[in-house]
C-alpha positions, -999 to +999 in steps of 0.1 A: +583+947-574+594+930-542+584+896-531+557+907-506+541+929-532+541+900-557+523+877-532+498+904-523+491+908-560+485+871-564+462+869-534+443+899-546+437+885-581+436+847-573+401+843-588+412+857-622+444+835-621+424+803-614+400+812-642+429+817-666+445+784-656+412+766-661+407+781-695+443+772-704+438+737-693+406+733-713+423+747-743+452+722-738+428+693-734+408+704-764+440+705-784+451+672-772+417+657-780+417+671-815+452+656-821+442+621-809+435+593-834+407+568-829+406+531-835+379+504-828+386+468-818+363+438-815+370+421-782+355+388-769+331+393-739+338+372-709+312+364-683+323+362-647+297+339-630+313+322-601+285+331-577+249+320-574+236+335-606+243+326-642+228+338-676+195+321-684+194+333-720+216+327-749+248+348-750+253+344-787+244+380-795+268+392-768+299+372-778+318+404-787+318+441-778+334+470-796+362+489-778+369+524-791+403+538-782+416+574-786+453+579-782+483+595-799+488+582-834+522+566-826+508+549-795+476+538-811+496+519-838+511+497-811+477+487-796+457+456-806+425+438-794+447+414-774+455+444-751+420+445-738+397+422-718+359+428-717+340+414-687+305+414-673+305+404-636+274+385-623+289+378-588+273+409-572+238+399-584+217+381-558+182+378-573+170+362-606+154+383-633+164+408-659+192+433-650+214+458-667+251+449-663+280+473-671+306+461-695+341+465-679+370+470-702+404+461-686+434+472-707+468+457-699+494+476-679+513+489-710+482+506-724+472+520-690+505+539-689+497+558-722+488+595-719+464+608-731+440+578-734+403+574-739+385+539-738+348+534-745+328+501-747+299+496-771+275+486-757+283+501-723+256+480-706+240+446-714+204+438-705+206+402-694+182+377-677+199+357-649+187+328-628+200+308-599+226+282-607+215+246-599+225+211-607+205+180-614+209+144-625+192+139-658+183+105-674+201+094-705+180+078-733+194+061-764+186+074-799+178+042-820+178+044-858+167+018-883+145-012-877+153-048-866+151-077-890+117-088-902+099-107-874+119-090-846+113-060-824+129-039-797+114-048-764+137-028-741+169-008-737+191+006-710+221+030-707+252+029-685+255+053-668+218+060-664+222+096-655+244+126-663+250+156-639+238+189-655+244+224-641+231+257-652+202+282-647+173+266-627+146+275-653+166+257-680+180+227-661+146+218-645+130+218-679+153+191-693+136+157-687+162+136-705+192+138-728+197+117-759+227+097-770+243+098-805+225+076-830+227+038-824+220+018-856+199-013-851+189-019-887+186-056-896+194-069-861+178-102-849+193-104-815+201-083-784+232-061-788+253-036-770+268-004-783+293+023-771+283+058-779+281+093-762+256+119-751+244+142-778+231+174-762+239+210-771+228+239-750+253+267-742+234+274-709+237+239-696+270+222-687+271+184-686+298+168-664+316+140-682+295+147-713+324+135-735+325+101-717+313+068-731+278+056-727+271+019-731+237+012-746+221-023-743+192-030-767+170-060-762+157-075-795+132-104-794+110-122-820+076-107-827+049-128-812+019-133-834-016-146-826-037-162-854-071-178-857-074-212-873-108-229-882-114-264-894-089-282-873-102-319-877-111-338-846-098-374-845-113-400-822-086-417-801-083-447-777-117-461-786-121-498-780-118-519-812-153-533-810-168-498-810-173-471-836-180-434-830-196-405-848-190-368-838-215-340-835-191-317-852-160-327-873-136-299-864-127-272-839-116-235-843-087-223-823-065-193-816-027-199-813+004-178-809+041-181-816+069-163-834+058-144-864+080-162-888+068-195-876+031-185-874+031-174-910+038-210-920+010-225-899-022-241-914-052-258-897-036-291-907-005-282-887-025-289-855-039-322-841-072-323-823-083-354-804-113-367-786-101-392-760-126-420-757-106-444-735-131-442-707-160-455-729-170-492-723-206-492-734-227-479-763-242-445-758-237-408-763-209-390-744-194-356-739-157-362-746-129-336-739-112-322-770-075-317-768-055-297-793-019-305-798+002-277-814+036-278-832+068-270-812+071-233-806+033-227-809+009-225-781-029-227-782-045-196-766-082-206-769-105-230-787-142-226-794-152-258-776-137-279-749-159-310-754-176-327-783-206-350-784-196-386-794-221-413-802-207-448-797-221-480-812-209-516-811-196-531-843-215-562-853-195-595-857-191-609-893-207-641-882-239-623-872-239-604-905-237-638-924-268-650-906 
């Protein structure tokens, strides 16, 4: 058979030849497949979110994916999970909402050169809710534990810095009104104090800038102010001329007073002085005299049930007149 005749034969029977080659190739591939070994690796899943969208749900259940690899037994023995990177890419997503994102498996160059090779991710797609990435300045509030000493109370507090910068999905960041600090113990304190602590906030979706930095907490502690009522505070006549004597319409006054709790608990009606100043009286008669209540140091009178008292003044008879 000469060359031309051979070529004519091939051209005439090309369809049969192609079919035979295809069948042979399929048989070869099937054989290769049946001789491949399979191994499954657990690979950490990385999220590429450098664009405008970020996950707005927990990624805890998607921390890892399974990577199934089929290769020759000798080659498979040299492969480990460190040869693969699993990625989901959010940079091409432009709108918030739920979306199905393919899991991309990136083997290293050494694995890519292996033949034959099959790589499959499980799951192949992840249904994920994404939202626009935003940042906001969120107020820091202290976490106070314990109670001040008896008779004292917390009247104010402040943090420096006052705010922390937070970034993350809009639906999550915008819902955070404030973040707390680690516990600050104020048990038994009787004066204002300052503490150094840190922010205590954990949310995998929200990133706090300088979250590990110090926060200075100032706590204002002041005495508790107590108001009490006292009845039966005796009224004393003062500054009355020596040749007069006086009688009062009522002997005592009722008052309300306030001061530090520890001091007020020791107060009694006798702790106060009430006076009716009669210095302006020069004749016998009945007068309305102002009543003044004097309180101990640290105590102030809030109110009294009467501001004046009726005083009847009479002249004292001389001893000579009594002898007559």
